[in-house]
C-alpha positions in Angstrom: 150.9 -64.0 179.4 150.7 -63.5 175.6 152.3 -65.5 173.3 153.5 -64.9 170.0 154.9 -66.2 166.8 156.6 -64.4 163.4 157.5 -67.4 161.2 160.1 -66.9 158.3 159.4 -66.0 154.8 158.4 -69.4 152.9 159.2 -68.9 149.2 156.4 -70.9 146.7 158.6 -70.8 142.9 155.3 -70.1 141.4 154.0 -66.6 140.2 151.8 -65.0 142.7 148.4 -65.6 140.1 149.3 -69.3 140.6 149.1 -69.7 144.0 146.5 -67.7 144.2 144.5 -70.2 142.3 145.8 -72.7 144.4 145.0 -70.5 147.7 141.1 -70.4 147.0 140.8 -73.9 146.0 141.4 -74.9 150.3 137.7 -73.4 150.4 135.8 -74.1 151.1 136.9 -77.5 152.8 140.0 -78.7 152.8 140.9 -82.5 153.2 144.9 -81.8 153.2 144.4 -79.8 156.7 142.2 -82.5 159.2 141.3 -79.8 161.5 140.1 -77.8 159.2 135.9 -78.8 158.6 135.0 -75.8 156.9 133.8 -72.6 155.3 130.7 -70.1 154.6 131.4 -66.8 152.5 130.0 -63.7 155.2 130.4 -60.8 152.6 132.2 -60.1 149.2 133.3 -56.6 148.2 134.7 -56.1 144.4 136.3 -52.7 143.6 134.9 -51.5 140.5 138.3 -51.7 138.1 138.3 -55.6 139.6 141.8 -54.6 140.9 140.6 -55.0 145.1 139.0 -58.1 146.1 137.7 -58.3 149.9 136.0 -61.7 151.7 135.4 -62.4 154.6 134.8 -65.9 156.1 133.2 -67.9 158.8 135.7 -70.7 159.1 134.9 -74.1 161.3 137.8 -75.7 162.7 138.1 -79.1 165.4 140.4 -78.8 167.8 141.8 -81.8 169.5 141.9 -81.3 173.6 140.5 -83.7 176.3 136.9 -84.8 176.3 136.5 -83.2 179.9 137.7 -79.6 178.7 135.7 -79.7 175.9 132.8 -80.5 177.8 133.4 -77.7 180.4 133.3 -75.5 177.7 130.3 -76.8 175.9 131.7 -77.1 172.5 132.8 -79.8 169.9 134.0 -77.2 167.4 135.9 -73.4 167.4 134.8 -70.4 164.9 137.1 -67.7 163.5 136.6 -65.2 161.3 139.0 -64.6 158.4 139.2 -61.5 156.1 140.9 -61.5 152.9 142.0 -58.6 150.3 143.3 -59.3 147.5 145.4 -56.9 145.6 145.7 -58.3 142.3 147.7 -54.5 141.1 150.2 -55.1 144.1 150.3 -58.6 143.7 149.3 -59.1 147.5 146.9 -60.8 149.5 146.3 -59.9 153.3 144.9 -62.0 155.3 143.6 -61.0 158.9 141.5 -63.4 161.3 140.8 -63.5 164.9 138.5 -66.0 166.9 134.8 -65.7 167.1 133.9 -68.5 169.8 135.5 -67.7 173.4 136.5 -64.4 172.4 135.7 -62.8 175.5 138.0 -65.1 177.5 141.1 -66.2 174.6 142.0 -63.2 171.8 144.0 -65.3 168.9 145.1 -63.0 166.1 147.1 -64.1 162.8 147.5 -62.6 159.9 149.3 -63.0 156.8 150.5 -62.1 153.9 151.2 -63.3 150.4 153.7 -61.1 148.1 156.0 -60.6 144.8 159.5 -61.6 145.8 161.5 -58.8 145.7 164.7 -60.6 143.6 162.2 -62.7 142.0 158.8 -61.5 140.4 157.9 -64.3 139.1 158.2 -65.9 142.8 155.8 -65.9 145.8 156.7 -65.3 149.4 154.6 -66.0 152.5 155.0 -64.9 156.1 152.8 -65.2 159.0 152.3 -64.0 162.3 149.9 -64.9 165.5 150.0 -64.1 168.9 147.8 -66.1 171.5 145.9 -64.2 174.9 144.3 -66.4 177.3 142.6 -64.1 180.1 140.6 -66.6 181.8 139.4 -70.2 180.7 137.7 -71.8 183.9 141.3 -73.0 185.1 142.6 -74.6 182.5 144.6 -71.5 181.0 147.9 -72.9 181.3 146.6 -76.4 179.6 144.9 -74.5 176.9 147.9 -72.7 175.8 149.6 -75.8 175.6 147.1 -77.3 173.4 146.5 -74.1 171.4 150.3 -73.8 170.2 150.9 -77.2 170.0 148.4 -77.7 167.5 148.9 -74.3 166.0 153.0 -75.5 165.5 151.7 -79.0 164.5 149.6 -77.2 161.0 151.5 -74.1 160.3 154.0 -75.6 158.3 151.2 -77.4 156.0 150.4 -74.5 154.8 153.5 -75.1 152.3 152.3 -78.4 151.3 149.0 -77.1 150.6 149.4 -74.3 148.3 152.5 -76.9 146.5 149.9 -79.5 146.3 147.0 -77.3 144.4 149.9 -76.1 141.8 151.1 -79.3 141.4 147.2 -80.2 140.5 146.8 -76.8 138.2 149.3 -77.9 136.1 148.2 -81.9 135.8 145.3 -80.0 134.3 147.1 -77.9 132.0 146.9 -74.5 133.7 150.4 -73.5 133.8 150.4 -69.4 133.8 147.6 -67.4 134.5 147.1 -63.7 133.2 148.2 -60.7 135.2 145.6 -58.1 136.3 145.7 -55.3 133.9 143.5 -51.7 133.9 140.2 -52.3 132.0 141.4 -49.7 129.7 144.3 -51.9 128.8 142.6 -54.7 128.6 140.1 -53.5 125.4 143.4 -53.0 123.9 145.4 -56.5 124.3 144.7 -59.3 122.9 144.0 -62.7 125.2 146.4 -64.2 126.8 147.1 -67.8 126.4 148.0 -70.7 129.1 152.0 -72.0 128.4 151.3 -75.5 129.4 155.2 -74.9 131.0 156.2 -74.5 134.4 156.8 -70.4 135.2 160.1 -69.2 134.8 162.9 -70.2 136.3 164.9 -67.0 137.8 167.2 -65.9 135.1 170.9 -66.2 136.5 171.3 -62.9 137.6 169.0 -63.3 140.3 170.8 -66.1 141.8 168.1 -68.7 144.3 167.2 -68.5 147.7 169.6 -71.1 149.1 172.5 -68.7 147.8 175.1 -68.0 150.5 174.2 -64.8 152.3 176.7 -62.4 151.8 179.4 -60.4 154.5 176.9 -58.5 155.4 175.3 -58.9 159.0 171.7 -58.0 158.2 171.5 -59.4 154.5 170.5 -63.1 153.5 168.3 -65.0 150.8 165.3 -63.2 152.0 162.6 -61.3 151.0 163.0 -58.3 152.4 165.9 -56.8 154.6 164.3 -57.5 158.4 163.0 -61.3 157.3 164.5 -64.2 156.7 163.8 -67.3 154.4 162.8 -70.2 155.6 165.2 -72.5 153.3 168.0 -69.9 154.8 167.6 -71.3 157.9 167.5 -74.7 157.3 170.6 -74.0 155.4 173.0 -71.8 157.6 171.0 -72.3 160.9 170.1 -75.8 161.5 166.4 -77.0 161.9 165.0 -75.4 164.1 160.8 -75.6 165.4 158.7 -72.7 164.7 158.6 -71.3 167.7 162.8 -70.8 167.9 162.3 -69.8 164.3 160.3 -67.1 165.8 162.3 -65.6 168.0 165.0 -65.4 165.7 162.9 -63.2 163.3 161.3 -61.4 166.3 164.8 -60.5 167.9 166.1 -59.7 164.7 163.7 -57.4 163.5 163.3 -56.1 167.4 167.3 -55.0 166.9 166.7 -53.1 163.2 164.3 -51.4 164.9 166.0 -50.2 167.7 169.8 -50.9 167.6 172.4 -48.0 166.3 174.9 -49.6 164.6 175.8 -52.8 162.9 173.6 -55.6 163.8 175.6 -59.0 164.5 174.8 -62.2 161.7 171.7 -64.2 162.2 174.1 -66.8 163.7 175.5 -65.0 165.7 172.0 -63.9 167.6 170.7 -67.6 167.6 173.6 -68.2 170.0 172.2 -66.1 172.4 168.8 -67.8 172.3 170.3 -70.8 172.8 172.0 -69.8 175.8 169.1 -68.8 177.4 166.9 -71.2 175.8 165.1 -68.7 173.6 163.9 -66.9 176.0 163.5 -63.5 174.4 164.0 -61.1 176.9 166.5 -62.5 178.4 168.7 -63.5 175.3 167.5 -59.8 174.3 169.6 -58.8 177.9 172.5 -60.7 177.3 173.2 -60.2 173.5 172.6 -56.2 174.0 175.2 -56.2 176.9 177.1 -58.0 175.0 177.1 -55.1 171.7 177.5 -52.5 174.0 181.4 -54.8 175.8 182.3 -55.0 171.5 181.9 -51.6 170.8 183.4 -50.7 173.5 186.3 -52.4 172.9 186.2 -52.5 169.3 185.8 -56.6 169.1 184.4 -55.9 165.7 188.4 -55.1 164.4 190.7 -57.4 167.2 191.2 -59.9 164.3 193.1 -57.0 162.1 194.7 -55.1 165.0 196.1 -57.9 167.1 199.2 -58.1 166.8 200.0 -61.7 168.8 203.0 -60.7 170.8 206.6 -62.8 170.8 206.1 -64.6 173.8 203.0 -66.0 173.1 203.5 -66.6 169.6 206.7 -69.4 171.2 204.8 -70.5 174.7 201.2 -70.5 174.7 200.6 -74.1 173.3 197.2 -73.6 171.3 196.7 -73.2 167.9 193.4 -74.5 165.1 194.4 -77.8 163.5 192.1 -79.1 160.9 188.8 -79.9 161.9 186.7 -82.6 163.7 184.4 -85.6 162.3 181.9 -83.1 162.3 183.2 -80.7 159.7 183.8 -78.1 163.2 186.7 -76.6 163.6 189.3 -77.9 166.0 192.0 -76.0 167.9 194.4 -77.9 170.3 195.5 -76.5 173.3 198.1 -78.8 174.9 197.7 -76.6 178.6 200.0 -79.0 180.7 202.8 -77.8 178.6 202.0 -74.3 179.4 203.7 -71.9 181.8 201.1 -70.4 183.1 202.5 -68.1 185.7 205.4 -67.4 183.1 202.9 -65.9 180.8 201.0 -64.2 183.3 204.2 -62.2 184.9 206.0 -61.7 181.2 202.3 -60.2 179.1 199.9 -59.5 181.9 195.9 -60.7 182.4 194.7 -58.2 179.6 196.9 -59.5 176.8 196.1 -62.9 177.7 192.3 -62.0 177.5 192.7 -60.3 174.4 194.1 -63.7 173.1 191.8 -65.4 174.3 189.3 -63.4 172.5 191.0 -63.3 169.4 190.8 -67.1 169.4 186.7 -66.7 169.7 186.6 -64.5 167.2 189.0 -66.7 164.4 186.6 -69.7 165.3 183.3 -67.9 164.6 184.9 -67.1 161.4 186.2 -70.8 160.8 182.7 -71.8 161.3 181.8 -69.9 158.5 184.4 -70.6 156.1 183.1 -74.3 157.2 179.9 -73.8 156.9 179.9 -73.2 153.0 182.5 -75.8 152.4 180.6 -79.0 154.0 177.1 -77.4 152.7 175.9 -77.6 156.5 175.4 -75.7 159.3 178.9 -75.3 161.5 177.5 -72.9 164.3 180.4 -73.8 166.8 184.3 -75.5 167.3 185.7 -78.1 168.7 188.3 -77.6 171.9 191.1 -81.0 172.0 192.6 -80.2 175.8 195.6 -82.0 176.3 196.5 -82.3 179.9 199.7 -84.4 180.5 201.9 -83.2 182.7 199.2 -80.4 184.3 200.7 -80.2 188.7 199.8 -77.9 191.5 201.9 -75.7 189.1 198.9 -74.6 187.6 197.0 -73.6 190.1 199.3 -70.4 191.0 196.2 -67.8 192.4 196.5 -64.9 190.2 196.9 -67.4 187.1 193.6 -68.9 188.5 191.7 -65.9 188.8 193.5 -64.4 185.9 191.2 -67.3 184.0 187.8 -66.9 186.0 187.9 -63.6 184.8 188.7 -64.8 181.1 185.8 -67.4 181.3 183.8 -64.7 182.7 183.9 -63.3 179.4 183.7 -65.1 177.4 180.6 -67.1 178.5 178.5 -63.4 178.5 179.5 -62.8 174.8 180.7 -66.0 173.0 177.7 -68.5 174.0 177.4 -71.8 172.1 180.3 -71.3 170.3 182.2 -74.5 171.6 180.4 -77.8 170.9 182.8 -80.4 172.6 186.1 -80.1 175.1 188.1 -83.0 174.6 190.2 -83.4 177.9 192.9 -86.0 177.5 195.9 -87.1 179.7 194.0 -85.7 182.6 196.2 -86.6 185.8 195.2 -86.6 189.3 195.8 -83.4 190.2 192.7 -81.8 187.8 190.1 -82.5 189.8 191.5 -79.9 192.1 191.6 -77.7 189.0 187.9 -78.6 187.8 186.5 -78.0 191.5 187.9 -74.8 191.4 187.1 -73.3 188.2 183.6 -75.5 187.1 181.3 -73.2 189.4 182.0 -70.5 186.9 181.5 -72.0 183.7 177.7 -72.4 183.0 176.1 -75.7 183.1 175.4 -76.1 179.5 178.7 -75.3 178.5 180.1 -78.1 181.4 177.8 -80.6 179.8 179.7 -80.5 176.3 183.4 -81.7 178.7 184.4 -85.1 177.7 187.4 -86.5 180.4 189.0 -89.4 179.4 192.4 -90.4 181.2 195.3 -92.9 180.9 195.8 -93.9 177.5 192.2 -94.9 177.0 191.9 -92.3 174.6 193.4 -93.8 171.7 191.7 -96.0 169.3 188.0 -96.7 168.7 185.9 -95.8 172.4 188.9 -92.6 172.3 189.9 -89.5 170.2 188.3 -91.7 166.7 184.5 -91.3 168.3 185.3 -87.6 167.3 188.2 -86.8 165.4 189.4 -88.2 162.1 192.2 -90.8 162.6 194.4 -89.0 159.8 194.3 -85.5 161.9 195.0 -86.9 165.5 197.7 -84.9 166.3 201.3 -86.9 166.4 201.9 -85.7 170.0 198.7 -88.0 171.0 200.1 -91.0 169.4 198.6 -89.9 166.0 200.8 -89.5 161.9 199.5 -85.6 161.5 201.8 -83.3 162.5 200.3 -80.7 164.9 202.1 -77.1 164.1 200.8 -76.0 167.7 203.9 -74.7 169.6 205.0 -77.0 172.6 205.4 -74.4 174.8 207.7 -74.6 178.4 209.1 -72.2 181.2 208.8 -68.7 180.2 212.7 -66.8 180.6 212.2 -64.8 183.9 214.0 -62.1 181.6 210.5 -62.0 179.6 209.1 -60.6 182.8 208.0 -57.4 184.0 208.1 -55.7 186.0 205.1 -55.4 189.0 204.4 -51.6 187.4 204.0 -52.6 184.2 201.4 -55.2 184.9 199.6 -52.9 187.3 199.3 -50.6 183.8 198.5 -53.5 181.6 195.8 -55.2 183.3 193.5 -55.6 185.6 195.6 -58.6 187.7 197.7 -57.6 190.5 200.6 -60.4 191.0 200.8 -59.8 194.1 197.2 -60.5 195.1 196.4 -58.3 198.5 193.0 -59.3 199.1 193.9 -62.8 198.2 197.5 -63.6 199.9 199.1 -63.3 202.9 202.5 -62.4 204.7 204.6 -64.1 206.5 208.1 -63.8 208.6 210.2 -66.8 210.0 212.7 -66.5 212.1 215.4 -69.6 212.9 213.9 -71.5 215.7 210.2 -70.1 215.1 208.6 -71.7 212.7 205.3 -69.9 211.2 202.2 -72.3 211.5 198.1 -72.2 210.1 195.6 -74.1 211.6 192.9 -75.3 209.6 190.1 -77.8 210.8 187.9 -80.6 208.2 184.9 -81.2 208.9 185.0 -84.2 207.1 187.7 -86.4 205.4 188.6 -86.5 201.5 188.0 -82.6 201.9 191.4 -81.4 199.8 194.0 -78.8 201.6 195.8 -76.5 198.4 198.4 -74.1 199.4 200.2 -71.7 197.4 203.3 -69.6 198.5 206.3 -67.6 197.3 209.3 -67.6 199.1 210.3 -64.1 198.9 213.6 -64.1 201.2 215.4 -66.6 201.6 215.0 -71.4 202.4 212.2 -72.7 203.8 210.9 -76.2 205.1 207.9 -76.2 204.2 205.2 -79.3 206.2 202.0 -80.6 206.6 200.9 -82.2 209.8 197.6 -83.7 211.5 197.2 -82.4 214.9 195.3 -84.9 217.7 194.4 -81.5 219.9 194.0 -77.4 220.1 197.9 -75.8 219.1 198.5 -72.8 221.1 197.4 -69.1 220.5 200.7 -67.3 219.2 200.9 -64.1 220.8 199.8 -61.4 217.5 202.5 -59.0 219.1 205.5 -61.2 218.4 207.6 -58.7 216.6 207.8 -61.9 213.8 204.4 -61.8 213.0 202.9 -59.5 209.9 199.5 -57.6 211.5 196.9 -60.3 211.3 198.4 -63.6 210.2 196.7 -66.3 211.9 199.4 -68.6 213.3 199.4 -71.4 216.0 202.2 -73.0 217.6 201.6 -77.2 217.9 204.7 -78.5 216.7 208.0 -78.9 219.1 207.2 -76.4 221.5 203.7 -77.6 223.0 203.9 -81.5 221.4 205.5 -84.6 220.9 205.8 -85.4 217.7 203.9 -89.1 217.0 201.7 -88.3 220.1 200.2 -85.1 219.8 201.2 -84.5 215.7 202.0 -86.8 212.7 203.2 -85.7 209.4 201.1 -86.7 206.2 203.4 -85.2 203.8 207.1 -85.6 202.9 208.7 -82.4 203.9 209.6 -80.0 201.1 212.7 -77.6 200.6 211.6 -74.1 199.0 214.6 -71.9 197.8 214.1 -68.3 197.4 212.1 -67.2 194.6 210.5 -70.1 194.0 207.1 -70.6 193.5 204.8 -73.7 195.1 201.6 -75.3 194.8 200.7 -78.6 196.2 197.2 -79.9 197.7 196.9 -82.8 200.2 193.5 -85.0 200.0 192.5 -85.8 204.0 192.0 -88.9 205.2 190.6 -88.3 208.1 188.9 -85.1 209.5 190.1 -82.9 212.4 193.2 -80.6 212.7 195.5 -79.9 210.1 198.9 -77.5 210.2 200.7 -75.8 207.5 204.1 -75.8 208.9 206.9 -73.1 207.2 210.3 -72.7 209.0 213.7 -71.6 208.3 216.1 -74.0 206.4 218.9 -74.5 209.2 221.8 -73.8 206.6 224.3 -73.9 210.2 223.3 -77.6 210.7 223.5 -79.0 207.4 226.2 -78.7 205.2 225.7 -75.4 203.2 227.3 -72.7 204.6 225.8 -69.3 205.4 225.4 -67.0 202.7 227.2 -63.6 202.7 223.3 -62.6 203.3 223.0 -65.0 206.6 226.2 -62.9 207.9 224.6 -59.5 207.0 221.4 -60.5 208.6 223.1 -61.8 211.9 225.4 -58.6 211.5 222.4 -56.2 211.7 220.3 -57.3 214.0 217.8 -58.7 211.2 215.4 -61.3 213.0 214.1 -61.5 209.6 215.0 -64.7 208.5 212.6 -65.7 206.0 210.0 -64.3 204.1 207.0 -65.8 202.2 203.5 -64.8 200.8 201.0 -67.7 201.3 197.7 -68.7 200.0 195.6 -71.8 201.2 192.0 -73.2 200.7 190.2 -75.9 201.5 187.8 -78.0 198.9 184.5 -79.5 199.8 184.4 -83.4 200.0 181.2 -83.4 198.1 182.4 -80.8 195.5 186.0 -82.7 194.6 184.4 -86.4 194.7 182.3 -85.4 192.1 185.2 -84.6 189.6 187.8 -87.2 191.0 184.7 -89.5 190.6 184.3 -88.9 186.8 188.0 -89.0 186.3 187.9 -92.5 188.0 185.3 -93.8 185.7 186.4 -92.9 182.6 189.0 -95.2 181.9 187.4 -97.1 178.8 186.8 -93.7 177.3 185.3 -90.6 177.2 182.9 -89.8 179.9 180.3 -87.0 180.5 182.1 -84.8 183.6 180.4 -86.1 186.7 177.0 -84.2 187.7 177.7 -84.0 190.9 180.6 -81.1 189.1 177.5 -79.5 187.9 175.9 -78.9 191.0 179.0 -77.6 193.6 178.5 -74.7 195.8 180.0 -71.6 194.5 181.2 -70.6 198.4 184.8 -72.3 198.2 185.5 -71.4 194.8 184.2 -67.5 195.4 186.6 -66.7 197.9 188.9 -66.5 194.6 188.2 -63.3 194.2 186.4 -62.5 197.5 189.1 -62.8 199.9 
């Protein structure tokens, strides 16, 4: 495999001639570069007018390799051939180098260039690229590659330090300016230049400096070329990167400029995709190209200007920006427990919620750029404070979870590495159920940024104050700072759209025929669903809507197999898995026992819930028609009409149930129980959970 390296532009704030004089002092030996043992000139050519000079050298290098490897290779040192071409007229130095030792087994090439800065002729730019191709090396190819890359990256930055050292040495000797080359015919009529005892001229006010912020253009930066990045600019605006990370960024940026038609993303945006793929160029390029196509297709670059926040979101979406955290990252507060997720989906549809989340991410990137300028250091991601007070099983409504998973999928693919930290406070015991459902769909790098805190331990030192300044902690979390985030609350049903309107607005279907099943219930004939639980501490979850009539919901544990109900029974919808255990074929307290308090559910209600099993075995979910005639409630007009018309369908429900495996759920439960004294990272057990259970949300 060929390893490649491309450096950022490194700027010497000295004229080209001074830098060349300093460069020449590196030869024939250079104590400042220990691996460089010496060099000899093989040939030297100078053009007639003196504008071109070509020097070829053989350089001897010391390699810090294991003694065994040196002995097998039979060498103590390696030799490189270096060819330097000085162009005094254009003020450039082009350097080519390749290995002479082991050239049949290993190919190492390097090219370097010194040139005049395009914006300031009294500055000199330096850039280099290299490639390493190990064909065969006695079975030690991987070892040799690691040694070569380690030594190359360890010494590459010393090049600038060496030039600076010798420039200062020249100045100390009184050499502060060296005359530029002039043609011979002009040189005879020009008075000899004198050396000025001062530093080389500083840039005039209109030229700026190499630390000036980049403009809004995504392809501009403080660099020597449109397709180059300056090392100081990288450190100032993008953060500390290793040499190989710098190289990946520059190579991907150059590739985009050569092949991509349209707007080139900003450097910090490119860097996010590289980080998301561990700086694998091929993987990051594929991910970025897919995202750029997606942005163009959906006009994402214009979303902040074009997106008009619906009144429903403005009032009932409990989220918003709130100052910044202790690291200067923009802070987004989301009070998920206060939101009526089902109401928002029914009132707006999935597509509107997705557009809103995308606008939040675009705004987050914009705020990161602004904070980078304000704080004078790279701010590349933002922090989310997630308040889960009042989170309940109603948030497990399956179409809402399905919409959430799609939003997560879109954000993960197109906004990688934008979330720096997620602080979860006031997490209730139902949270592990929701986390177990969604965690397999969240990137592992993102999951590691989730910090959860239950109870009231988020207050004071060891809690929020470790991450957010005390002055900006929201008032609803015990702070003194007034937070303008909406309080959320139930969305009025009068704002709900019709099923046809929602289907036209996005891909979510609230009936969710692929997930939910329909069941019809008549008096005295309950609908029962049988579940086999292989191990204790598994979680049974349910979600059902009462479409007609009132029902009583129970959950039982059975001590024996129930009897199957004849599928031809007219009371049952086709393909509905139903059993009959209670009353007709078993005795309460002997064959089965109730494990949850009965729940009365009225027509029009949506019920979500979960049960953590204490024992393995057989469980049954039961829905039965509420018997109004035997209670204090009088029969309704609908009951009477249904009786007169001979209707057999007393009640109608639409339900979905799912079992979360014990090993998946216990990981998140343990995380919640272990964070009683401050924030803790979510358990590693949740990062390795199988997707087999949760994937049924979208595959059934």
